PDBQT receptor file of N, H, CA, C and O in Angstrom, charges set to zero:
ATOM      1  N   MET A   1      72.731 -50.255-132.659  1.00  0.00    +0.000 N 
ATOM      2  CA  MET A   1      71.959 -51.531-132.894  1.00  0.00    +0.000 C 
ATOM      3  C   MET A   1      71.655 -52.156-131.537  1.00  0.00    +0.000 C 
ATOM      4  O   MET A   1      72.345 -52.014-130.527  1.00  0.00    +0.000 OA
ATOM      5  N   ARG A   2      70.691 -52.765-131.629  1.00  0.00    +0.000 N 
ATOM      6  H   ARG A   2      70.131 -52.881-132.449  1.00  0.00    +0.000 HD
ATOM      7  CA  ARG A   2      70.054 -53.434-130.250  1.00  0.00    +0.000 C 
ATOM      8  C   ARG A   2      70.084 -54.940-130.563  1.00  0.00    +0.000 C 
ATOM      9  O   ARG A   2      69.666 -55.454-131.601  1.00  0.00    +0.000 OA
ATOM     10  N   VAL A   3      70.634 -55.566-129.527  1.00  0.00    +0.000 N 
ATOM     11  H   VAL A   3      70.974 -55.149-128.685  1.00  0.00    +0.000 HD
ATOM     12  CA  VAL A   3      70.819 -57.133-129.364  1.00  0.00    +0.000 C 
ATOM     13  C   VAL A   3      70.147 -57.551-127.987  1.00  0.00    +0.000 C 
ATOM     14  O   VAL A   3      70.059 -56.748-127.059  1.00  0.00    +0.000 OA
ATOM     15  N   THR A   4      69.686 -58.838-127.912  1.00  0.00    +0.000 N 
ATOM     16  H   THR A   4      69.758 -59.490-128.666  1.00  0.00    +0.000 HD
ATOM     17  CA  THR A   4      69.484 -59.369-126.725  1.00  0.00    +0.000 C 
ATOM     18  C   THR A   4      70.642 -60.323-126.135  1.00  0.00    +0.000 C 
ATOM     19  O   THR A   4      71.015 -61.338-126.723  1.00  0.00    +0.000 OA
ATOM     20  N   LEU A   5      71.092 -59.944-125.084  1.00  0.00    +0.000 N 
ATOM     21  H   LEU A   5      70.790 -59.119-124.606  1.00  0.00    +0.000 HD
ATOM     22  CA  LEU A   5      72.394 -60.591-124.666  1.00  0.00    +0.000 C 
ATOM     23  C   LEU A   5      72.054 -61.401-123.367  1.00  0.00    +0.000 C 
ATOM     24  O   LEU A   5      71.793 -60.694-122.394  1.00  0.00    +0.000 OA
ATOM     25  N   ASN A   6      72.016 -62.583-123.204  1.00  0.00    +0.000 N 
ATOM     26  H   ASN A   6      72.227 -63.157-123.995  1.00  0.00    +0.000 HD
ATOM     27  CA  ASN A   6      71.595 -63.373-121.883  1.00  0.00    +0.000 C 
ATOM     28  C   ASN A   6      70.244 -62.687-121.410  1.00  0.00    +0.000 C 
ATOM     29  O   ASN A   6      70.097 -62.373-120.229  1.00  0.00    +0.000 OA
ATOM     30  N   GLY A   7      69.351 -62.483-122.275  1.00  0.00    +0.000 N 
ATOM     31  H   GLY A   7      69.470 -62.738-123.235  1.00  0.00    +0.000 HD
ATOM     32  CA  GLY A   7      68.019 -62.131-121.881  1.00  0.00    +0.000 C 
ATOM     33  C   GLY A   7      67.769 -60.620-121.625  1.00  0.00    +0.000 C 
ATOM     34  O   GLY A   7      66.657 -60.157-121.375  1.00  0.00    +0.000 OA
ATOM     35  N   GLN A   8      68.943 -59.878-121.715  1.00  0.00    +0.000 N 
ATOM     36  H   GLN A   8      69.847 -60.254-121.919  1.00  0.00    +0.000 HD
ATOM     37  CA  GLN A   8      68.873 -58.445-121.500  1.00  0.00    +0.000 C 
ATOM     38  C   GLN A   8      69.026 -57.673-122.719  1.00  0.00    +0.000 C 
ATOM     39  O   GLN A   8      69.985 -57.978-123.428  1.00  0.00    +0.000 OA
ATOM     40  N   SER A   9      68.252 -56.716-123.106  1.00  0.00    +0.000 N 
ATOM     41  H   SER A   9      67.473 -56.468-122.530  1.00  0.00    +0.000 HD
ATOM     42  CA  SER A   9      68.409 -55.908-124.182  1.00  0.00    +0.000 C 
ATOM     43  C   SER A   9      69.538 -54.929-124.136  1.00  0.00    +0.000 C 
ATOM     44  O   SER A   9      69.619 -54.221-123.132  1.00  0.00    +0.000 OA
ATOM     45  N   ARG A  10      70.475 -54.786-125.149  1.00  0.00    +0.000 N 
ATOM     46  H   ARG A  10      70.409 -55.360-125.965  1.00  0.00    +0.000 HD
ATOM     47  CA  ARG A  10      71.532 -53.865-125.031  1.00  0.00    +0.000 C 
ATOM     48  C   ARG A  10      71.827 -53.300-126.350  1.00  0.00    +0.000 C 
ATOM     49  O   ARG A  10      71.631 -53.962-127.369  1.00  0.00    +0.000 OA
ATOM     50  N   ASP A  11      72.333 -51.996-126.379  1.00  0.00    +0.000 N 
ATOM     51  H   ASP A  11      72.492 -51.459-125.550  1.00  0.00    +0.000 HD
ATOM     52  CA  ASP A  11      72.844 -51.378-127.469  1.00  0.00    +0.000 C 
ATOM     53  C   ASP A  11      74.315 -51.766-127.780  1.00  0.00    +0.000 C 
ATOM     54  O   ASP A  11      75.181 -51.695-126.908  1.00  0.00    +0.000 OA
ATOM     55  N   VAL A  12      74.558 -52.151-128.968  1.00  0.00    +0.000 N 
ATOM     56  H   VAL A  12      73.854 -52.209-129.677  1.00  0.00    +0.000 HD
ATOM     57  CA  VAL A  12      76.052 -52.337-129.142  1.00  0.00    +0.000 C 
ATOM     58  C   VAL A  12      76.343 -51.773-130.631  1.00  0.00    +0.000 C 
ATOM     59  O   VAL A  12      75.513 -51.661-131.534  1.00  0.00    +0.000 OA
ATOM     60  N   ALA A  13      77.577 -51.478-130.669  1.00  0.00    +0.000 N 
ATOM     61  H   ALA A  13      78.251 -51.569-129.936  1.00  0.00    +0.000 HD
ATOM     62  CA  ALA A  13      78.023 -50.768-131.972  1.00  0.00    +0.000 C 
ATOM     63  C   ALA A  13      77.783 -51.622-133.190  1.00  0.00    +0.000 C 
ATOM     64  O   ALA A  13      77.856 -52.847-133.095  1.00  0.00    +0.000 OA
ATOM     65  N   LYS A  14      77.518 -51.070-134.252  1.00  0.00    +0.000 N 
ATOM     66  H   LYS A  14      77.459 -50.075-134.329  1.00  0.00    +0.000 HD
ATOM     67  CA  LYS A  14      77.188 -52.012-135.589  1.00  0.00    +0.000 C 
ATOM     68  C   LYS A  14      78.618 -52.417-136.164  1.00  0.00    +0.000 C 
ATOM     69  O   LYS A  14      79.612 -51.696-136.258  1.00  0.00    +0.000 OA
ATOM     70  N   GLY A  15      78.486 -53.594-136.482  1.00  0.00    +0.000 N 
ATOM     71  H   GLY A  15      77.678 -54.179-136.406  1.00  0.00    +0.000 HD
ATOM     72  CA  GLY A  15      79.647 -54.274-137.011  1.00  0.00    +0.000 C 
ATOM     73  C   GLY A  15      80.397 -55.119-136.072  1.00  0.00    +0.000 C 
ATOM     74  O   GLY A  15      81.415 -55.668-136.496  1.00  0.00    +0.000 OA
ATOM     75  N   LEU A  16      80.043 -55.294-134.887  1.00  0.00    +0.000 N 
ATOM     76  H   LEU A  16      79.216 -54.849-134.543  1.00  0.00    +0.000 HD
ATOM     77  CA  LEU A  16      80.688 -56.084-133.791  1.00  0.00    +0.000 C 
ATOM     78  C   LEU A  16      80.545 -57.537-134.276  1.00  0.00    +0.000 C 
ATOM     79  O   LEU A  16      79.612 -57.924-134.980  1.00  0.00    +0.000 OA
ATOM     80  N   SER A  17      81.544 -58.293-133.841  1.00  0.00    +0.000 N 
ATOM     81  H   SER A  17      82.302 -57.978-133.269  1.00  0.00    +0.000 HD
ATOM     82  CA  SER A  17      81.491 -59.761-134.242  1.00  0.00    +0.000 C 
ATOM     83  C   SER A  17      81.134 -60.507-132.929  1.00  0.00    +0.000 C 
ATOM     84  O   SER A  17      81.269 -59.851-131.897  1.00  0.00    +0.000 OA
ATOM     85  N   LEU A  18      80.751 -61.633-132.837  1.00  0.00    +0.000 N 
ATOM     86  H   LEU A  18      80.642 -62.166-133.675  1.00  0.00    +0.000 HD
ATOM     87  CA  LEU A  18      80.448 -62.394-131.706  1.00  0.00    +0.000 C 
ATOM     88  C   LEU A  18      81.731 -62.468-130.890  1.00  0.00    +0.000 C 
ATOM     89  O   LEU A  18      81.656 -62.302-129.673  1.00  0.00    +0.000 OA
ATOM     90  N   ALA A  19      82.941 -62.713-131.490  1.00  0.00    +0.000 N 
ATOM     91  H   ALA A  19      83.002 -62.847-132.479  1.00  0.00    +0.000 HD
ATOM     92  CA  ALA A  19      84.018 -62.650-130.567  1.00  0.00    +0.000 C 
ATOM     93  C   ALA A  19      84.222 -61.290-129.970  1.00  0.00    +0.000 C 
ATOM     94  O   ALA A  19      84.862 -61.313-128.918  1.00  0.00    +0.000 OA
ATOM     95  N   ASP A  20      83.849 -60.158-130.371  1.00  0.00    +0.000 N 
ATOM     96  H   ASP A  20      83.329 -60.139-131.225  1.00  0.00    +0.000 HD
ATOM     97  CA  ASP A  20      84.010 -58.937-129.674  1.00  0.00    +0.000 C 
ATOM     98  C   ASP A  20      83.196 -58.817-128.320  1.00  0.00    +0.000 C 
ATOM     99  O   ASP A  20      83.627 -58.404-127.243  1.00  0.00    +0.000 OA
ATOM    100  N   VAL A  21      81.776 -59.326-128.650  1.00  0.00    +0.000 N 
ATOM    101  H   VAL A  21      81.426 -59.662-129.525  1.00  0.00    +0.000 HD
ATOM    102  CA  VAL A  21      80.984 -59.235-127.550  1.00  0.00    +0.000 C 
ATOM    103  C   VAL A  21      81.378 -60.109-126.579  1.00  0.00    +0.000 C 
ATOM    104  O   VAL A  21      81.326 -59.653-125.437  1.00  0.00    +0.000 OA
ATOM    105  N   VAL A  22      81.796 -61.352-126.714  1.00  0.00    +0.000 N 
ATOM    106  H   VAL A  22      81.837 -61.723-127.642  1.00  0.00    +0.000 HD
ATOM    107  CA  VAL A  22      82.359 -62.344-125.758  1.00  0.00    +0.000 C 
ATOM    108  C   VAL A  22      83.457 -61.724-124.914  1.00  0.00    +0.000 C 
ATOM    109  O   VAL A  22      83.581 -61.828-123.693  1.00  0.00    +0.000 OA
ATOM    110  N   ALA A  23      84.200 -61.090-125.726  1.00  0.00    +0.000 N 
ATOM    111  H   ALA A  23      84.099 -61.006-126.717  1.00  0.00    +0.000 HD
ATOM    112  CA  ALA A  23      85.493 -60.548-125.038  1.00  0.00    +0.000 C 
ATOM    113  C   ALA A  23      85.212 -59.415-124.210  1.00  0.00    +0.000 C 
ATOM    114  O   ALA A  23      86.047 -59.108-123.360  1.00  0.00    +0.000 OA
ATOM    115  N   GLN A  24      83.965 -58.625-124.353  1.00  0.00    +0.000 N 
ATOM    116  H   GLN A  24      83.286 -58.874-125.044  1.00  0.00    +0.000 HD
ATOM    117  CA  GLN A  24      83.654 -57.603-123.595  1.00  0.00    +0.000 C 
ATOM    118  C   GLN A  24      82.889 -58.123-122.101  1.00  0.00    +0.000 C 
ATOM    119  O   GLN A  24      82.840 -57.501-121.040  1.00  0.00    +0.000 OA
ATOM    120  N   LEU A  25      82.344 -59.427-122.415  1.00  0.00    +0.000 N 
ATOM    121  H   LEU A  25      82.384 -59.932-123.277  1.00  0.00    +0.000 HD
ATOM    122  CA  LEU A  25      81.662 -60.003-121.256  1.00  0.00    +0.000 C 
ATOM    123  C   LEU A  25      82.719 -60.777-120.217  1.00  0.00    +0.000 C 
ATOM    124  O   LEU A  25      82.666 -60.568-119.005  1.00  0.00    +0.000 OA
ATOM    125  N   THR A  26      83.573 -61.586-120.751  1.00  0.00    +0.000 N 
ATOM    126  H   THR A  26      83.616 -61.756-121.735  1.00  0.00    +0.000 HD
ATOM    127  CA  THR A  26      84.623 -62.288-119.951  1.00  0.00    +0.000 C 
ATOM    128  C   THR A  26      85.930 -62.380-120.455  1.00  0.00    +0.000 C 
ATOM    129  O   THR A  26      86.175 -62.210-121.649  1.00  0.00    +0.000 OA
ATOM    130  N   ASP A  27      86.874 -62.667-119.520  1.00  0.00    +0.000 N 
ATOM    131  H   ASP A  27      86.675 -62.805-118.549  1.00  0.00    +0.000 HD
ATOM    132  CA  ASP A  27      88.178 -62.735-119.923  1.00  0.00    +0.000 C 
ATOM    133  C   ASP A  27      88.612 -64.353-119.815  1.00  0.00    +0.000 C 
ATOM    134  O   ASP A  27      89.788 -64.714-119.836  1.00  0.00    +0.000 OA
ATOM    135  N   ALA A  28      87.627 -65.145-119.714  1.00  0.00    +0.000 N 
ATOM    136  H   ALA A  28      86.671 -64.851-119.698  1.00  0.00    +0.000 HD
ATOM    137  CA  ALA A  28      87.871 -66.590-119.433  1.00  0.00    +0.000 C 
ATOM    138  C   ALA A  28      88.275 -67.018-120.816  1.00  0.00    +0.000 C 
ATOM    139  O   ALA A  28      87.699 -66.675-121.849  1.00  0.00    +0.000 OA
ATOM    140  N   PRO A  29      89.414 -67.868-120.721  1.00  0.00    +0.000 N 
ATOM    141  CA  PRO A  29      89.957 -68.387-122.046  1.00  0.00    +0.000 C 
ATOM    142  C   PRO A  29      89.274 -69.579-122.579  1.00  0.00    +0.000 C 
ATOM    143  O   PRO A  29      89.219 -69.765-123.794  1.00  0.00    +0.000 OA
ATOM    144  N   ARG A  30      88.709 -70.463-121.661  1.00  0.00    +0.000 N 
ATOM    145  H   ARG A  30      88.753 -70.312-120.673  1.00  0.00    +0.000 HD
ATOM    146  CA  ARG A  30      88.013 -71.625-121.949  1.00  0.00    +0.000 C 
ATOM    147  C   ARG A  30      86.780 -71.694-121.272  1.00  0.00    +0.000 C 
ATOM    148  O   ARG A  30      86.477 -70.820-120.460  1.00  0.00    +0.000 OA
ATOM    149  N   GLY A  31      85.906 -72.810-121.566  1.00  0.00    +0.000 N 
ATOM    150  H   GLY A  31      86.151 -73.520-122.226  1.00  0.00    +0.000 HD
ATOM    151  CA  GLY A  31      84.820 -73.112-120.813  1.00  0.00    +0.000 C 
ATOM    152  C   GLY A  31      83.549 -72.301-121.229  1.00  0.00    +0.000 C 
ATOM    153  O   GLY A  31      82.586 -72.217-120.467  1.00  0.00    +0.000 OA
ATOM    154  N   ILE A  32      83.569 -71.794-122.277  1.00  0.00    +0.000 N 
ATOM    155  H   ILE A  32      84.351 -71.862-122.896  1.00  0.00    +0.000 HD
ATOM    156  CA  ILE A  32      82.520 -70.967-122.787  1.00  0.00    +0.000 C 
ATOM    157  C   ILE A  32      81.811 -71.330-123.989  1.00  0.00    +0.000 C 
ATOM    158  O   ILE A  32      82.500 -71.513-124.993  1.00  0.00    +0.000 OA
ATOM    159  N   ALA A  33      80.510 -71.475-124.078  1.00  0.00    +0.000 N 
ATOM    160  H   ALA A  33      79.950 -71.326-123.263  1.00  0.00    +0.000 HD
ATOM    161  CA  ALA A  33      79.738 -71.702-125.187  1.00  0.00    +0.000 C 
ATOM    162  C   ALA A  33      78.875 -70.488-125.573  1.00  0.00    +0.000 C 
ATOM    163  O   ALA A  33      78.461 -69.701-124.722  1.00  0.00    +0.000 OA
ATOM    164  N   VAL A  34      78.604 -70.355-126.968  1.00  0.00    +0.000 N 
ATOM    165  H   VAL A  34      78.941 -70.994-127.660  1.00  0.00    +0.000 HD
ATOM    166  CA  VAL A  34      77.858 -69.201-127.358  1.00  0.00    +0.000 C 
ATOM    167  C   VAL A  34      76.714 -69.781-128.264  1.00  0.00    +0.000 C 
ATOM    168  O   VAL A  34      76.984 -70.685-129.056  1.00  0.00    +0.000 OA
ATOM    169  N   ALA A  35      75.516 -69.308-128.168  1.00  0.00    +0.000 N 
ATOM    170  H   ALA A  35      75.297 -68.574-127.525  1.00  0.00    +0.000 HD
ATOM    171  CA  ALA A  35      74.474 -69.545-129.081  1.00  0.00    +0.000 C 
ATOM    172  C   ALA A  35      73.969 -68.070-129.716  1.00  0.00    +0.000 C 
ATOM    173  O   ALA A  35      73.889 -67.052-129.028  1.00  0.00    +0.000 OA
ATOM    174  N   LEU A  36      73.705 -68.123-130.879  1.00  0.00    +0.000 N 
ATOM    175  H   LEU A  36      73.769 -68.950-131.437  1.00  0.00    +0.000 HD
ATOM    176  CA  LEU A  36      73.316 -67.022-131.724  1.00  0.00    +0.000 C 
ATOM    177  C   LEU A  36      71.978 -67.391-132.413  1.00  0.00    +0.000 C 
ATOM    178  O   LEU A  36      71.897 -68.189-133.346  1.00  0.00    +0.000 OA
ATOM    179  N   ASN A  37      70.914 -66.713-131.843  1.00  0.00    +0.000 N 
ATOM    180  H   ASN A  37      70.980 -66.065-131.085  1.00  0.00    +0.000 HD
ATOM    181  CA  ASN A  37      69.493 -66.936-132.263  1.00  0.00    +0.000 C 
ATOM    182  C   ASN A  37      69.235 -68.441-132.190  1.00  0.00    +0.000 C 
ATOM    183  O   ASN A  37      68.752 -69.075-133.128  1.00  0.00    +0.000 OA
ATOM    184  N   ALA A  38      69.603 -68.993-130.968  1.00  0.00    +0.000 N 
ATOM    185  H   ALA A  38      69.996 -68.478-130.206  1.00  0.00    +0.000 HD
ATOM    186  CA  ALA A  38      69.232 -70.360-130.583  1.00  0.00    +0.000 C 
ATOM    187  C   ALA A  38      70.068 -71.508-131.259  1.00  0.00    +0.000 C 
ATOM    188  O   ALA A  38      69.812 -72.702-131.110  1.00  0.00    +0.000 OA
ATOM    189  N   ALA A  39      71.054 -71.028-131.988  1.00  0.00    +0.000 N 
ATOM    190  H   ALA A  39      71.262 -70.057-132.109  1.00  0.00    +0.000 HD
ATOM    191  CA  ALA A  39      72.013 -72.085-132.643  1.00  0.00    +0.000 C 
ATOM    192  C   ALA A  39      73.367 -71.887-132.013  1.00  0.00    +0.000 C 
ATOM    193  O   ALA A  39      73.842 -70.755-131.916  1.00  0.00    +0.000 OA
ATOM    194  N   VAL A  40      73.979 -72.922-131.597  1.00  0.00    +0.000 N 
ATOM    195  H   VAL A  40      73.594 -73.842-131.676  1.00  0.00    +0.000 HD
ATOM    196  CA  VAL A  40      75.570 -72.800-131.046  1.00  0.00    +0.000 C 
ATOM    197  C   VAL A  40      76.278 -72.635-132.240  1.00  0.00    +0.000 C 
ATOM    198  O   VAL A  40      76.141 -73.233-133.307  1.00  0.00    +0.000 OA
ATOM    199  N   VAL A  41      77.236 -71.534-131.845  1.00  0.00    +0.000 N 
ATOM    200  H   VAL A  41      77.347 -71.049-130.977  1.00  0.00    +0.000 HD
ATOM    201  CA  VAL A  41      78.290 -71.171-132.828  1.00  0.00    +0.000 C 
ATOM    202  C   VAL A  41      79.571 -71.624-132.378  1.00  0.00    +0.000 C 
ATOM    203  O   VAL A  41      80.019 -71.213-131.307  1.00  0.00    +0.000 OA
ATOM    204  N   PRO A  42      80.312 -72.570-133.217  1.00  0.00    +0.000 N 
ATOM    205  CA  PRO A  42      81.706 -73.138-132.814  1.00  0.00    +0.000 C 
ATOM    206  C   PRO A  42      82.596 -71.820-132.532  1.00  0.00    +0.000 C 
ATOM    207  O   PRO A  42      82.474 -70.748-133.125  1.00  0.00    +0.000 OA
ATOM    208  N   ARG A  43      83.352 -72.066-131.688  1.00  0.00    +0.000 N 
ATOM    209  H   ARG A  43      83.451 -72.937-131.206  1.00  0.00    +0.000 HD
ATOM    210  CA  ARG A  43      84.380 -70.976-131.227  1.00  0.00    +0.000 C 
ATOM    211  C   ARG A  43      85.291 -70.444-132.456  1.00  0.00    +0.000 C 
ATOM    212  O   ARG A  43      85.626 -69.260-132.464  1.00  0.00    +0.000 OA
ATOM    213  N   GLY A  44      85.685 -71.303-133.474  1.00  0.00    +0.000 N 
ATOM    214  H   GLY A  44      85.413 -72.265-133.468  1.00  0.00    +0.000 HD
ATOM    215  CA  GLY A  44      86.384 -70.931-134.513  1.00  0.00    +0.000 C 
ATOM    216  C   GLY A  44      85.622 -69.882-135.664  1.00  0.00    +0.000 C 
ATOM    217  O   GLY A  44      86.162 -69.272-136.588  1.00  0.00    +0.000 OA
ATOM    218  N   ASN A  45      84.191 -69.901-135.267  1.00  0.00    +0.000 N 
ATOM    219  H   ASN A  45      83.753 -70.396-134.516  1.00  0.00    +0.000 HD
ATOM    220  CA  ASN A  45      83.496 -68.938-136.110  1.00  0.00    +0.000 C 
ATOM    221  C   ASN A  45      83.204 -67.660-135.451  1.00  0.00    +0.000 C 
ATOM    222  O   ASN A  45      82.700 -66.776-136.144  1.00  0.00    +0.000 OA
ATOM    223  N   TRP A  46      83.421 -67.462-134.354  1.00  0.00    +0.000 N 
ATOM    224  H   TRP A  46      83.831 -68.181-133.792  1.00  0.00    +0.000 HD
ATOM    225  CA  TRP A  46      82.967 -66.273-133.514  1.00  0.00    +0.000 C 
ATOM    226  C   TRP A  46      83.549 -65.025-134.155  1.00  0.00    +0.000 C 
ATOM    227  O   TRP A  46      82.779 -64.082-134.339  1.00  0.00    +0.000 OA
ATOM    228  N   ALA A  47      84.891 -64.905-134.535  1.00  0.00    +0.000 N 
ATOM    229  H   ALA A  47      85.516 -65.670-134.386  1.00  0.00    +0.000 HD
ATOM    230  CA  ALA A  47      85.336 -63.803-135.129  1.00  0.00    +0.000 C 
ATOM    231  C   ALA A  47      84.829 -63.543-136.502  1.00  0.00    +0.000 C 
ATOM    232  O   ALA A  47      84.988 -62.424-136.990  1.00  0.00    +0.000 OA
ATOM    233  N   ALA A  48      84.312 -64.359-137.072  1.00  0.00    +0.000 N 
ATOM    234  H   ALA A  48      84.183 -65.267-136.675  1.00  0.00    +0.000 HD
ATOM    235  CA  ALA A  48      83.626 -64.088-138.438  1.00  0.00    +0.000 C 
ATOM    236  C   ALA A  48      82.268 -64.046-138.379  1.00  0.00    +0.000 C 
ATOM    237  O   ALA A  48      81.656 -63.811-139.421  1.00  0.00    +0.000 OA
ATOM    238  N   THR A  49      81.675 -64.230-137.359  1.00  0.00    +0.000 N 
ATOM    239  H   THR A  49      82.173 -64.421-136.513  1.00  0.00    +0.000 HD
ATOM    240  CA  THR A  49      80.116 -63.879-137.210  1.00  0.00    +0.000 C 
ATOM    241  C   THR A  49      79.715 -62.559-136.813  1.00  0.00    +0.000 C 
ATOM    242  O   THR A  49      79.760 -62.220-135.631  1.00  0.00    +0.000 OA
ATOM    243  N   THR A  50      79.300 -61.742-137.792  1.00  0.00    +0.000 N 
ATOM    244  H   THR A  50      79.264 -62.018-138.753  1.00  0.00    +0.000 HD
ATOM    245  CA  THR A  50      79.056 -60.353-137.533  1.00  0.00    +0.000 C 
ATOM    246  C   THR A  50      77.515 -60.202-136.878  1.00  0.00    +0.000 C 
ATOM    247  O   THR A  50      76.597 -60.828-137.408  1.00  0.00    +0.000 OA
ATOM    248  N   LEU A  51      77.286 -59.427-135.816  1.00  0.00    +0.000 N 
ATOM    249  H   LEU A  51      78.032 -58.918-135.386  1.00  0.00    +0.000 HD
ATOM    250  CA  LEU A  51      76.063 -59.371-135.354  1.00  0.00    +0.000 C 
ATOM    251  C   LEU A  51      75.033 -58.454-136.318  1.00  0.00    +0.000 C 
ATOM    252  O   LEU A  51      75.390 -57.557-137.083  1.00  0.00    +0.000 OA
ATOM    253  N   ALA A  52      73.808 -58.869-136.103  1.00  0.00    +0.000 N 
ATOM    254  H   ALA A  52      73.518 -59.597-135.483  1.00  0.00    +0.000 HD
ATOM    255  CA  ALA A  52      72.740 -57.916-136.742  1.00  0.00    +0.000 C 
ATOM    256  C   ALA A  52      71.832 -57.479-135.711  1.00  0.00    +0.000 C 
ATOM    257  O   ALA A  52      71.858 -57.989-134.591  1.00  0.00    +0.000 OA
ATOM    258  N   ASP A  53      70.919 -56.434-136.074  1.00  0.00    +0.000 N 
ATOM    259  H   ASP A  53      70.897 -56.019-136.984  1.00  0.00    +0.000 HD
ATOM    260  CA  ASP A  53      70.006 -55.866-135.282  1.00  0.00    +0.000 C 
ATOM    261  C   ASP A  53      68.944 -56.994-134.836  1.00  0.00    +0.000 C 
ATOM    262  O   ASP A  53      68.417 -57.760-135.643  1.00  0.00    +0.000 OA
ATOM    263  N   ASP A  54      68.709 -57.000-133.516  1.00  0.00    +0.000 N 
ATOM    264  H   ASP A  54      69.137 -56.378-132.860  1.00  0.00    +0.000 HD
ATOM    265  CA  ASP A  54      67.623 -57.939-133.155  1.00  0.00    +0.000 C 
ATOM    266  C   ASP A  54      68.249 -59.263-132.906  1.00  0.00    +0.000 C 
ATOM    267  O   ASP A  54      67.428 -60.119-132.573  1.00  0.00    +0.000 OA
ATOM    268  N   ASP A  55      69.507 -59.669-132.979  1.00  0.00    +0.000 N 
ATOM    269  H   ASP A  55      70.174 -58.974-133.249  1.00  0.00    +0.000 HD
ATOM    270  CA  ASP A  55      70.024 -60.901-132.716  1.00  0.00    +0.000 C 
ATOM    271  C   ASP A  55      69.823 -61.324-131.340  1.00  0.00    +0.000 C 
ATOM    272  O   ASP A  55      69.745 -60.431-130.496  1.00  0.00    +0.000 OA
ATOM    273  N   ARG A  56      69.732 -62.470-130.994  1.00  0.00    +0.000 N 
ATOM    274  H   ARG A  56      69.796 -63.195-131.679  1.00  0.00    +0.000 HD
ATOM    275  CA  ARG A  56      69.566 -63.038-129.569  1.00  0.00    +0.000 C 
ATOM    276  C   ARG A  56      70.853 -63.754-129.228  1.00  0.00    +0.000 C 
ATOM    277  O   ARG A  56      71.141 -64.747-129.897  1.00  0.00    +0.000 OA
ATOM    278  N   ILE A  57      71.618 -63.376-128.303  1.00  0.00    +0.000 N 
ATOM    279  H   ILE A  57      71.384 -62.570-127.759  1.00  0.00    +0.000 HD
ATOM    280  CA  ILE A  57      72.931 -64.099-127.971  1.00  0.00    +0.000 C 
ATOM    281  C   ILE A  57      72.788 -64.660-126.415  1.00  0.00    +0.000 C 
ATOM    282  O   ILE A  57      72.247 -64.096-125.464  1.00  0.00    +0.000 OA
ATOM    283  N   GLU A  58      73.461 -65.980-126.461  1.00  0.00    +0.000 N 
ATOM    284  H   GLU A  58      73.901 -66.438-127.233  1.00  0.00    +0.000 HD
ATOM    285  CA  GLU A  58      73.378 -66.327-125.067  1.00  0.00    +0.000 C 
ATOM    286  C   GLU A  58      74.897 -66.948-124.867  1.00  0.00    +0.000 C 
ATOM    287  O   GLU A  58      75.346 -67.819-125.612  1.00  0.00    +0.000 OA
ATOM    288  N   VAL A  59      75.535 -66.446-123.892  1.00  0.00    +0.000 N 
ATOM    289  H   VAL A  59      75.169 -65.739-123.287  1.00  0.00    +0.000 HD
ATOM    290  CA  VAL A  59      76.851 -66.759-123.476  1.00  0.00    +0.000 C 
ATOM    291  C   VAL A  59      76.777 -67.620-122.220  1.00  0.00    +0.000 C 
ATOM    292  O   VAL A  59      76.250 -67.175-121.200  1.00  0.00    +0.000 OA
ATOM    293  N   LEU A  60      77.277 -68.799-122.274  1.00  0.00    +0.000 N 
ATOM    294  H   LEU A  60      77.705 -69.161-123.102  1.00  0.00    +0.000 HD
ATOM    295  CA  LEU A  60      77.188 -69.773-121.105  1.00  0.00    +0.000 C 
ATOM    296  C   LEU A  60      78.622 -70.086-120.636  1.00  0.00    +0.000 C 
ATOM    297  O   LEU A  60      79.541 -70.192-121.448  1.00  0.00    +0.000 OA
ATOM    298  N   THR A  61      78.785 -70.222-119.383  1.00  0.00    +0.000 N 
ATOM    299  H   THR A  61      78.039 -70.135-118.723  1.00  0.00    +0.000 HD
ATOM    300  CA  THR A  61      80.039 -70.487-118.891  1.00  0.00    +0.000 C 
ATOM    301  C   THR A  61      79.836 -71.930-118.076  1.00  0.00    +0.000 C 
ATOM    302  O   THR A  61      78.984 -72.149-117.215  1.00  0.00    +0.000 OA
ATOM    303  N   ALA A  62      80.787 -72.798-118.550  1.00  0.00    +0.000 N 
ATOM    304  H   ALA A  62      81.479 -72.620-119.250  1.00  0.00    +0.000 HD
ATOM    305  CA  ALA A  62      80.678 -74.232-117.866  1.00  0.00    +0.000 C 
ATOM    306  C   ALA A  62      81.139 -74.183-116.495  1.00  0.00    +0.000 C 
ATOM    307  O   ALA A  62      82.055 -73.423-116.180  1.00  0.00    +0.000 OA
ATOM    308  N   VAL A  63      80.554 -74.960-115.636  1.00  0.00    +0.000 N 
ATOM    309  H   VAL A  63      79.810 -75.577-115.892  1.00  0.00    +0.000 HD
ATOM    310  CA  VAL A  63      80.788 -75.003-114.211  1.00  0.00    +0.000 C 
ATOM    311  C   VAL A  63      81.032 -76.448-113.858  1.00  0.00    +0.000 C 
ATOM    312  O   VAL A  63      80.288 -77.372-114.187  1.00  0.00    +0.000 OA
ATOM    313  N   GLN A  64      82.097 -76.554-113.187  1.00  0.00    +0.000 N 
ATOM    314  H   GLN A  64      82.701 -75.804-112.920  1.00  0.00    +0.000 HD
ATOM    315  CA  GLN A  64      82.466 -78.083-112.586  1.00  0.00    +0.000 C 
ATOM    316  C   GLN A  64      81.727 -78.291-111.450  1.00  0.00    +0.000 C 
ATOM    317  O   GLN A  64      81.364 -77.331-110.769  1.00  0.00    +0.000 OA
ATOM    318  N   GLY A  65      81.433 -79.523-111.132  1.00  0.00    +0.000 N 
ATOM    319  H   GLY A  65      81.727 -80.302-111.685  1.00  0.00    +0.000 HD
ATOM    320  CA  GLY A  65      80.706 -79.871-109.901  1.00  0.00    +0.000 C 
ATOM    321  C   GLY A  65      80.052 -81.125-110.019  1.00  0.00    +0.000 C 
ATOM    322  O   GLY A  65      80.019 -81.697-111.109  1.00  0.00    +0.000 OA
ATOM    323  N   GLY A  66      79.521 -81.618-108.984  1.00  0.00    +0.000 N 
ATOM    324  H   GLY A  66      79.548 -81.153-108.099  1.00  0.00    +0.000 HD
ATOM    325  CA  GLY A  66      78.902 -83.001-108.911  1.00  0.00    +0.000 C 
ATOM    326  C   GLY A  66      77.796 -83.031-108.197  1.00  0.00    +0.000 C 
ATOM    327  O   GLY A  66      77.184 -84.089-108.051  1.00  0.00    +0.000 OA
TER     328      GLY A  66
């Protein structure tokens, strides 16, 4: 299955959840936001959100600074 992850096309296994993809990208426990097809997905819904072919995923990490 093909998805677009942070602007790059990637092949991923069918049936992966949003939580699975986030876990593959980072081990940061907090400070991450995820959008699926331009809609922010609350962290509590990541595990129940199954990806589909051609989904667009954006994973953003919060950065402190001023």
